Backbone bond lengths (Angstrom), bond angles and torsions (degrees), N, CA, C in turn:
res aa  C-N    CA-C-N  psi(-1)  N-CA   C-N-CA  omega(-1)  CA-C   N-CA-C  phi
1 M - - - 1.570 - - 1.537 106.66 -
2 T 1.215 114.30 138.31 1.514 122.96 -178.82 1.509 108.93 -86.73
3 D 1.343 114.08 131.82 1.511 118.86 177.21 1.463 106.96 -69.68
4 I 1.251 117.26 149.24 1.453 125.30 179.23 1.538 105.75 -105.10
5 Q 1.343 116.68 123.26 1.409 118.93 178.82 1.488 112.00 -84.72
6 R 1.307 121.93 128.01 1.437 124.20 174.10 1.449 113.08 -104.28
7 V 1.223 119.78 140.71 1.454 126.33 179.19 1.492 110.64 -95.81
8 A 1.286 118.34 119.63 1.486 121.50 179.66 1.509 108.42 -96.00
9 L 1.364 114.36 110.42 1.457 116.45 -177.78 1.567 107.84 -99.45
10 P 1.308 116.35 143.37 1.500 118.95 -175.25 1.528 108.10 -78.83
11 L 1.350 114.25 162.30 1.421 123.20 175.89 1.625 99.62 -74.54
12 L 1.347 112.94 140.30 1.502 120.85 179.29 1.517 111.39 -117.85
13 E 1.341 116.72 131.81 1.441 118.83 172.43 1.493 100.31 -100.96
14 V 1.391 113.30 121.58 1.470 121.94 178.99 1.514 110.63 -126.72
15 T 1.336 114.10 149.47 1.447 123.34 -179.51 1.576 107.38 -89.99
16 V 1.314 111.89 130.02 1.516 119.39 176.67 1.541 103.59 -89.59
17 G 1.340 117.95 130.46 1.444 121.75 -178.56 1.566 110.88 -75.11
18 A 1.366 118.71 149.75 1.386 120.58 -178.74 1.521 117.42 -83.92
19 T 1.374 116.49 -37.04 1.382 121.57 -176.41 1.531 115.69 -129.16
20 N 1.266 118.12 -22.41 1.440 118.38 178.74 1.642 108.22 -159.06
21 S 1.329 111.72 167.28 1.381 116.02 -169.66 1.526 114.18 -66.97
22 A 1.323 119.99 -23.19 1.419 124.22 178.15 1.490 116.95 -60.75
23 E 1.385 111.49 -24.67 1.500 116.63 177.06 1.546 113.06 -82.55
24 A 1.277 121.18 -13.62 1.462 127.17 -170.50 1.510 108.21 -97.26
25 D 1.369 114.78 147.11 1.476 119.23 178.14 1.475 108.12 -72.33
26 P 1.344 117.87 140.40 1.509 119.92 171.90 1.557 111.19 -72.07
27 V 1.292 114.59 148.82 1.463 120.57 179.07 1.515 105.30 -123.16
28 D 1.359 115.73 121.42 1.401 122.93 172.12 1.464 112.74 -74.99
29 F 1.354 115.39 113.67 1.495 118.16 -174.45 1.535 112.34 -112.77
30 R 1.317 116.54 11.95 1.461 120.81 -171.20 1.566 109.28 -67.68
31 F 1.213 119.27 -28.32 1.492 120.62 -175.54 1.549 113.30 -110.86
32 A 1.273 114.14 11.75 1.482 118.86 178.74 1.449 112.70 -104.35
33 S 1.313 120.47 153.95 1.408 123.62 -179.90 1.547 108.66 -123.77
34 G 1.226 116.13 23.50 1.455 119.27 179.09 1.627 107.80 146.88
35 G 1.279 116.36 -174.79 1.481 117.11 176.90 1.529 110.75 168.92
36 I 1.327 114.63 -178.66 1.407 124.50 -175.05 1.571 106.88 -132.63
37 V 1.288 118.61 140.40 1.427 125.24 171.46 1.516 108.63 -105.34
38 H 1.270 118.68 123.21 1.447 124.60 178.62 1.538 106.02 -103.05
39 V 1.297 116.28 123.96 1.473 125.33 -177.10 1.510 106.98 -100.25
40 P 1.377 122.69 107.91 1.386 123.10 -178.26 1.548 113.39 -60.92
41 S 1.325 116.63 156.34 1.439 119.93 177.96 1.462 115.56 -62.88
42 A 1.416 116.67 -18.82 1.470 120.85 178.93 1.563 110.38 -81.89
43 F 1.229 120.40 -6.34 1.403 121.06 -176.45 1.604 109.48 -75.43
44 A 1.280 118.69 165.36 1.480 122.62 174.19 1.527 111.77 -47.15
45 T 1.339 117.41 145.89 1.457 117.19 -173.33 1.470 113.81 -63.84
46 A 1.294 122.11 -33.44 1.472 123.57 177.50 1.572 103.64 -144.13
47 A 1.383 109.93 140.33 1.456 110.94 179.54 1.609 105.18 -153.56
48 T 1.314 112.42 163.11 1.537 116.92 177.44 1.453 100.23 -120.57
49 F 1.322 118.57 124.98 1.463 127.15 179.35 1.594 107.05 -97.80
50 V 1.275 114.61 117.48 1.511 119.62 178.07 1.571 106.10 -104.18
51 F 1.244 115.36 136.76 1.510 121.25 -177.05 1.467 110.07 -101.45
52 Y 1.378 109.57 135.11 1.493 120.57 175.72 1.564 108.28 -118.40
53 V 1.354 116.74 137.86 1.496 119.59 -175.89 1.485 113.20 -119.06
54 N 1.416 113.78 161.06 1.395 120.89 170.08 1.485 106.71 -141.55
55 D 1.351 115.28 120.44 1.492 115.26 -178.54 1.570 113.69 -111.28
56 T 1.234 114.64 28.12 1.494 115.37 174.87 1.591 107.92 -75.80
57 A 1.354 113.12 166.41 1.468 116.86 -179.47 1.513 113.61 -72.66
58 V 1.291 117.62 -17.26 1.488 120.21 173.81 1.505 107.11 -132.36
59 H 1.299 113.98 146.45 1.485 120.07 -176.74 1.596 105.79 -66.43
60 D 1.321 115.03 134.22 1.443 120.70 169.14 1.498 108.32 -141.79
61 E 1.349 120.84 -169.77 1.432 123.56 -176.54 1.448 115.24 -88.51
62 S 1.386 123.28 7.31 1.347 122.85 -179.43 1.544 114.37 -91.23
63 Y 1.320 120.30 102.28 1.449 123.41 -178.79 1.475 108.96 -120.79
64 W 1.339 115.77 146.87 1.403 120.95 -176.94 1.567 108.46 -130.63
65 P 1.425 118.18 146.26 1.462 118.78 175.38 1.541 108.78 -57.25
66 L 1.310 113.23 142.49 1.501 121.32 175.53 1.527 108.10 -94.72
67 Y 1.325 112.96 132.65 1.525 117.13 -178.70 1.555 103.72 -119.01
68 D 1.338 113.96 155.83 1.488 121.70 -179.30 1.577 104.28 -93.15
69 S 1.372 110.30 177.77 1.475 117.97 -174.88 1.548 111.61 -60.35
70 D 1.306 118.09 -24.72 1.461 121.63 -178.90 1.541 112.63 -86.03
71 G 1.377 116.52 -3.26 1.432 120.02 -178.75 1.492 115.65 88.00
72 G 1.323 120.28 11.65 1.428 124.69 172.20 1.464 115.01 -95.29
73 P 1.272 119.37 154.00 1.497 121.90 176.91 1.583 112.16 -65.52
74 V 1.304 111.53 137.11 1.474 117.61 174.22 1.518 107.48 -75.23
75 Q 1.246 116.21 117.42 1.454 123.14 -175.36 1.507 111.28 -156.41
76 I 1.361 117.70 160.17 1.408 122.95 -179.77 1.592 104.73 -137.14
77 T 1.333 116.54 142.96 1.368 122.26 176.73 1.504 108.02 -96.10
78 V 1.316 120.82 123.64 1.510 122.56 -175.66 1.487 111.86 -123.55
79 A 1.319 112.09 161.62 1.485 121.58 170.64 1.508 114.17 -126.78
80 A 1.302 116.41 152.45 1.387 120.23 -175.27 1.599 111.40 -61.95
81 G 1.251 114.75 143.61 1.555 118.67 175.70 1.478 110.61 80.86
82 K 1.337 124.16 14.21 1.444 124.58 -179.09 1.507 109.17 -129.14
83 S 1.312 118.35 163.81 1.440 128.32 177.64 1.447 110.92 -117.76
84 Y 1.394 114.86 147.08 1.511 121.25 -175.29 1.597 108.17 -135.84
85 E 1.306 114.27 149.67 1.462 119.42 173.38 1.553 107.09 -73.53
86 L 1.280 115.70 139.42 1.520 117.44 169.43 1.547 112.57 -64.75
87 P 1.303 120.69 142.13 1.453 120.92 179.74 1.513 111.75 -59.82
88 G 1.356 116.93 143.56 1.377 122.83 179.34 1.518 114.70 -66.47
89 A 1.279 114.90 -24.13 1.458 120.17 177.57 1.594 112.82 -63.45
90 L 1.306 114.36 -20.03 1.501 118.33 177.67 1.504 114.85 -74.86
91 F 1.332 116.39 -16.14 1.511 120.22 -175.66 1.487 115.63 -61.04
92 A 1.365 116.69 -23.36 1.436 117.76 176.63 1.503 113.51 -86.83
93 A 1.312 120.64 -7.60 1.417 122.95 179.95 1.481 114.66 -86.93
94 K 1.359 119.78 149.32 1.400 123.87 179.62 1.537 108.06 -90.61
95 F 1.330 119.29 -40.86 1.446 123.40 -179.51 1.516 106.80 -131.12
96 F 1.385 119.85 144.53 1.379 121.11 168.48 1.589 111.71 -142.42
97 R 1.331 113.30 166.65 1.452 121.97 177.82 1.542 105.13 -134.69
98 I 1.278 113.98 157.95 1.551 121.10 179.67 1.553 108.05 -118.60
99 V 1.327 113.54 132.85 1.459 118.29 -178.40 1.525 105.49 -128.01
100 N 1.387 115.90 139.33 1.423 121.25 -177.59 1.600 101.66 -134.49
101 A 1.353 115.48 115.70 1.532 116.38 -178.31 1.547 114.28 -67.62
102 A 1.388 114.73 -17.14 1.506 118.90 -179.19 1.511 109.37 -77.12
103 G 1.238 121.63 -13.20 1.520 120.94 179.38 1.515 110.04 146.33
104 A 1.317 111.30 158.72 1.466 122.43 177.71 1.537 111.35 -83.52
105 G 1.329 114.88 159.33 1.452 121.94 177.60 1.505 109.09 -179.57
106 D 1.355 114.41 176.36 1.525 120.57 177.07 1.471 106.53 -103.14
107 V 1.348 114.29 147.25 1.427 122.80 171.86 1.520 108.62 -135.45
108 I 1.264 120.15 166.62 1.461 122.53 177.58 1.560 110.08 -110.92
109 L 1.281 117.79 127.68 1.430 120.63 171.60 1.488 115.87 -104.74
110 D 1.309 117.10 132.90 1.409 124.94 179.83 1.535 108.06 -112.97
111 L 1.296 119.07 95.76 1.370 124.02 -171.10 1.547 111.17 -90.74
112 K 1.260 117.71 138.62 1.466 121.67 179.45 1.504 110.86 -97.06
113 G 1.290 120.74 124.45 1.470 125.12 179.32 1.464 113.85 -90.94
């Protein structure tokens, strides 16, 4: 029987941008197969996270809003002190950033390898 190698990815503290993707920390999603975003209790009480992606071979500063197959933005509405599954539409992206028009803050990402 062949051993299956599992990749252990660390928890990441990332900054969510307030108005555009340039303010947000980039997340390397190339080796992840999903994940959870943990919104700390100190974050704004309610927020809508919009996802921006970069699919170049190397990370650069060019990020674009991600849209679903219906033409709507890929986003999740979150509340402080809760955890949420990352949208499945992100799985095709190599890098992403999170933007929240209500304000910047830090969240924890738990990526699954």
